Rosetta silent file (secondary structure, phi, psi, omega in degrees, C-alpha in Angstrom):
SEQUENCE: XXXXXXXXXXXXXXXXXXXXXXXXXXXXXXXXXXXXXXXXXXXXXXXXXXXXXXXXXXXXXXXXXXXXXXXXXX
SCORE:     score description
SCORE:     0.000 S_00000001
   1 L     0.000  139.329  175.173  -19.473   38.281  -28.328 S_00000001
   2 L  -105.784  148.255  176.404  -16.650   37.602  -26.108 S_00000001
   3 L   -79.403  152.430  178.100  -16.345   35.088  -23.440 S_00000001
   4 L   -75.840  141.310  177.325  -15.972   36.196  -19.934 S_00000001
   5 L   -69.186  122.100  176.226  -12.468   35.739  -18.445 S_00000001
   6 L   -66.370  125.508 -178.422  -12.452   32.831  -16.141 S_00000001
   7 L   -71.413  138.176 -179.113  -11.244   33.714  -12.675 S_00000001
   8 L   -69.462  139.036 -170.468   -8.206   31.800  -11.637 S_00000001
   9 L   -70.548  145.356 -179.433   -8.963   29.276   -8.952 S_00000001
  10 L   -83.428  134.020 -178.412   -7.776   30.133   -5.553 S_00000001
  11 L   -82.515  137.728 -176.249   -5.258   27.768   -4.057 S_00000001
  12 L   -89.300  -42.271 -175.328   -6.136   26.199   -0.768 S_00000001
  13 L  -106.140  129.291 -176.903   -2.814   24.600    0.039 S_00000001
  14 L   -66.184  152.168 -176.216    0.380   26.687   -0.385 S_00000001
  15 H   -62.390  -31.529 -176.423    2.866   25.461   -3.017 S_00000001
  16 H   -69.299  -36.535  179.470    5.575   24.924   -0.390 S_00000001
  17 H   -72.449  -39.166  174.706    3.440   22.326    1.472 S_00000001
  18 H   -59.841  -45.326  179.822    2.538   20.564   -1.685 S_00000001
  19 H   -61.201  -49.381 -177.420    6.249   20.220   -2.635 S_00000001
  20 H   -59.701  -39.256  177.611    7.067   18.815    0.891 S_00000001
  21 H   -66.877  -37.759  179.518    4.206   16.314    0.584 S_00000001
  22 H   -67.591  -42.952  176.369    5.392   15.182   -2.850 S_00000001
  23 H   -63.660  -38.751 -177.305    8.923   14.703   -1.567 S_00000001
  24 H   -71.351  -23.199  171.821    7.713   12.786    1.472 S_00000001
  25 H   -75.768  -42.754 -167.323    5.764   10.275   -0.870 S_00000001
  26 H   -54.914  -38.375 -179.938    8.318    9.813   -3.520 S_00000001
  27 H   -62.504  -35.077  175.569   10.715    7.432   -1.574 S_00000001
  28 H   -56.714  -41.432  177.137    7.665    5.231   -0.883 S_00000001
  29 H   -69.557  -22.488 -176.509    7.009    4.800   -4.644 S_00000001
  30 L   -88.765    9.809  179.313   10.557    3.703   -5.211 S_00000001
  31 L   -67.552  140.430 -171.902   10.352    0.605   -3.132 S_00000001
  32 L   -75.438  135.467 -175.477   11.483   -2.437   -5.010 S_00000001
  33 E   -99.305  132.080  176.009    8.863   -4.925   -6.184 S_00000001
  34 E  -130.688  165.080 -176.181    9.576   -8.619   -5.852 S_00000001
  35 E   -86.953  154.203 -179.435    7.586  -11.646   -6.511 S_00000001
  36 L   -73.894  150.606 -178.552    5.699  -13.634   -3.826 S_00000001
  37 L   -82.460   -9.342  177.775    7.403  -16.865   -2.822 S_00000001
  38 L   -94.701  -65.301 -170.553    4.119  -18.793   -2.978 S_00000001
  39 L  -103.002  -16.398 -179.881    2.167  -17.571   -5.959 S_00000001
  40 L    93.178    2.100 -179.269    4.486  -15.295   -7.839 S_00000001
  41 L   -71.875  167.743 -175.683    2.319  -12.180   -7.312 S_00000001
  42 E   -77.903  132.004  174.549    3.746   -8.770   -6.780 S_00000001
  43 E  -138.361  165.641 -178.620    4.868   -7.782   -3.324 S_00000001
  44 E  -100.853  159.717  175.205    7.146   -4.928   -1.854 S_00000001
  45 L   -68.173  -13.187 -173.690   10.493   -5.303   -0.079 S_00000001
  46 L   -70.041  -18.665 -177.366    8.942   -3.435    2.841 S_00000001
  47 L   -79.838  156.813 -176.202    7.305   -6.676    4.081 S_00000001
  48 L   -76.466  -33.679 -177.717    9.328   -8.898    6.438 S_00000001
  49 L  -121.988  155.736 -179.559    8.671  -12.018    4.317 S_00000001
  50 L   -85.515   78.040  177.353    8.204  -12.162    0.493 S_00000001
  51 L  -124.442  141.304  174.003    4.474  -12.797    0.526 S_00000001
  52 L   -77.723  175.437 -174.137    1.739  -10.964   -1.337 S_00000001
  53 H   -70.537  -29.903  179.743   -1.199   -9.693    0.570 S_00000001
  54 H   -71.367  -44.866 -177.333   -3.383  -12.634   -0.472 S_00000001
  55 H   -73.456  -26.774  168.305   -0.877  -15.298    0.674 S_00000001
  56 H   -62.275  -52.641 -179.019   -0.256  -13.305    3.913 S_00000001
  57 H   -61.807  -45.130  179.466   -4.010  -13.386    4.682 S_00000001
  58 H   -59.155  -41.781 -175.949   -4.266  -17.127    3.941 S_00000001
  59 H   -64.731  -37.778 -179.125   -1.193  -17.783    6.170 S_00000001
  60 H   -70.032  -42.501  174.254   -2.861  -15.798    9.041 S_00000001
  61 H   -63.443  -31.048  173.726   -6.209  -17.565    8.575 S_00000001
  62 H   -63.582  -45.262  177.345   -4.309  -20.926    8.616 S_00000001
  63 H   -48.489  -51.968 -173.385   -2.742  -19.947   11.908 S_00000001
  64 H   -65.639  -34.164  174.054   -6.166  -19.300   13.447 S_00000001
  65 H   -64.797  -37.065  179.168   -7.506  -22.621   12.256 S_00000001
  66 H   -68.584  -48.339  175.565   -4.626  -24.430   13.751 S_00000001
  67 H   -61.028  -24.606  177.851   -5.122  -22.613   17.145 S_00000001
  68 H   -83.372  -29.983 -176.313   -8.747  -23.551   17.136 S_00000001
  69 H   -85.331  -26.330  178.030   -8.158  -27.191   16.330 S_00000001
  70 H   -57.928  -51.711  177.455   -5.463  -27.844   18.926 S_00000001
  71 H   -61.873  -30.687  178.294   -7.674  -27.468   22.088 S_00000001
  72 H   -67.981  -32.227 -176.389  -10.355  -29.763   20.403 S_00000001
  73 H   -78.415  -22.221 -176.658   -7.823  -32.612   20.071 S_00000001
  74 L   -79.523    0.000    0.000   -6.651  -32.513   23.746 S_00000001
């Protein structure tokens, strides 16, 4: 008994478009990774300040706490 020949899968996206997509993504992967200035975790140079996502969220939440406390003191 012989196996049936498997039909080749039909490509949905043309190869030209796939190549363009791969080239568009590749510079993003080459961004330089630096350490967070607070905890030493990994962050990218794309950020305005050298903070990892955790420290950035903590900073934002601390700003919100300060904004809520100032009117209560007045």
